[in-house]
C-alpha positions in Angstrom: -47.8 75.3 -120.4 -47.1 72.1 -118.3 -50.9 72.6 -117.0 -52.2 72.5 -120.8 -49.5 69.1 -121.7 -50.8 67.5 -118.0 -54.2 68.6 -119.5 -53.9 66.3 -122.4 -51.8 63.7 -120.9 -55.5 63.1 -118.8 -56.8 63.1 -121.8 -54.7 60.1 -123.3 -55.4 58.1 -119.6 -59.3 58.2 -119.7 -59.1 57.3 -123.5 -57.3 54.5 -122.8 -59.4 53.3 -120.1 -62.5 53.7 -121.8 -60.9 51.8 -124.9 -60.1 49.2 -122.9 -62.3 45.7 -123.2 -61.1 42.6 -121.4 -61.0 40.5 -125.0 -57.7 43.1 -125.5 -55.8 41.2 -123.0 -53.1 39.1 -124.4 -51.3 36.9 -122.5 -51.5 34.8 -119.3 -53.3 36.9 -116.4 -50.5 34.9 -114.0 -48.0 36.2 -116.1 -49.5 39.8 -116.2 -49.6 39.2 -112.3 -45.7 38.1 -111.8 -45.2 41.2 -114.1 -46.5 43.6 -112.3 -45.7 42.1 -109.0 -41.8 42.9 -110.6 -43.3 46.8 -111.3 -44.3 47.1 -108.1 -41.0 45.8 -106.3 -38.8 47.9 -107.9 -40.8 51.2 -108.5 -43.8 51.1 -105.9 -44.4 52.1 -103.1 -46.2 50.9 -99.9 -47.5 54.1 -97.2 -50.7 54.9 -95.2 -52.4 58.1 -94.0 -53.3 58.8 -90.8 -56.3 61.4 -90.0 -57.5 62.5 -86.6 -60.7 63.7 -86.8 -63.0 64.7 -83.9 -59.5 63.3 -81.9 -59.8 59.9 -83.5 -57.2 58.6 -85.9 -58.1 56.7 -89.0 -55.2 54.9 -91.4 -55.7 54.5 -94.8 -53.7 52.6 -96.7 -51.7 53.9 -100.2 -50.7 51.5 -103.0 -48.7 53.1 -105.7 -46.5 52.9 -108.6 -45.4 55.5 -110.7 -43.4 54.9 -114.5 -41.9 57.5 -117.5 -44.7 58.3 -119.1 -45.3 56.1 -122.7 -47.7 54.3 -124.2 -46.6 51.2 -122.9 -46.6 52.3 -119.4 -50.0 53.3 -119.9 -51.1 50.3 -121.4 -49.4 48.0 -118.2 -51.5 50.8 -115.9 -54.2 50.5 -117.7 -54.1 46.3 -117.8 -53.2 47.0 -114.0 -56.5 48.8 -113.2 -58.8 46.3 -114.9 -56.5 43.4 -113.0 -57.5 44.8 -109.9 -61.0 45.4 -110.0 -60.9 49.4 -111.8 -59.9 49.8 -108.1 -57.7 53.4 -108.0 -56.8 55.9 -110.3 -54.2 56.8 -113.2 -52.6 60.2 -113.4 -50.3 62.2 -114.7 -47.6 64.5 -112.9 -44.4 65.8 -113.7 -41.2 64.8 -111.5 -38.8 66.7 -110.0 -36.7 66.1 -113.5 -39.3 68.2 -115.3 -40.6 64.6 -116.9 -44.0 63.1 -117.3 -44.7 60.5 -114.9 -47.6 57.9 -114.8 -49.4 56.9 -111.4 -51.8 54.6 -110.5 -52.5 55.1 -107.4 -54.8 53.1 -105.0 -56.3 54.8 -101.3 -59.7 53.6 -101.4 -59.6 51.9 -97.5 -58.4 48.5 -96.0 -61.3 46.0 -98.7 -59.1 47.4 -101.1 -56.1 47.6 -99.7 -57.1 43.5 -98.8 -57.5 42.5 -102.4 -54.5 44.1 -103.3 -52.4 43.0 -101.4 -53.0 39.3 -102.4 -52.8 40.6 -105.7 -49.4 41.6 -105.0 -48.2 38.6 -103.3 -44.8 37.4 -104.7 -43.3 40.8 -103.4 -39.9 39.8 -100.7 -38.1 42.4 -98.6 -39.0 45.5 -97.6 -42.4 45.9 -100.1 -43.4 42.5 -98.3 -42.3 43.9 -94.6 -44.6 46.7 -95.5 -47.6 45.3 -96.6 -47.3 42.5 -93.6 -47.0 45.5 -91.5 -50.4 47.5 -92.8 -52.2 44.2 -92.1 -51.1 43.8 -88.7 -52.2 47.4 -88.4 -55.6 46.5 -89.8 -56.2 44.4 -87.6 -54.9 45.8 -84.4 -56.8 49.2 -85.4 -60.0 47.5 -84.4 -59.1 46.8 -81.1 -60.1 49.3 -78.5 -57.3 48.2 -75.1 -54.1 49.7 -74.6 -52.2 47.3 -75.6 -53.4 47.1 -78.9 -53.3 51.0 -79.4 -49.6 50.8 -77.9 -48.6 47.7 -81.0 -50.3 49.8 -83.8 -48.2 52.8 -82.4 -44.6 50.6 -82.5 -45.3 49.4 -85.8 -45.5 52.9 -87.1 -41.9 53.9 -85.3 -40.6 50.8 -86.4 -40.9 52.2 -90.2 
């Protein structure tokens, strides 16, 4: 039964994205950005996925926010999706407490991460450090000398 319910939530997500228009945006985009930063500060996460293929490591940044499913949360995530240039994906899932949650996540490589990290420029504390740490990893990842490789390992161990 939960799968059927999740399918229904996924349909709601697709419909909300399809009916969204820039004219539907109310309020100042700068104010929305500040609200989005606040919600991300409280409910967001910044991480990375490391994949090793044929002896080479690939690092993909992941930015995610989740909320309890509600029409207001869905409207917020849809607007954020459009504010961030239709990057990422909004999905529904069942939490450990059997509640339906919405998750908006972006795992589309370094170009999207650079754009998203600029949008979330009002963060502080651990979230601020995490974005900066991933930015440092991005700068170092293309370097092949042993010192750069050691610095990347150090940044991951420090997490």
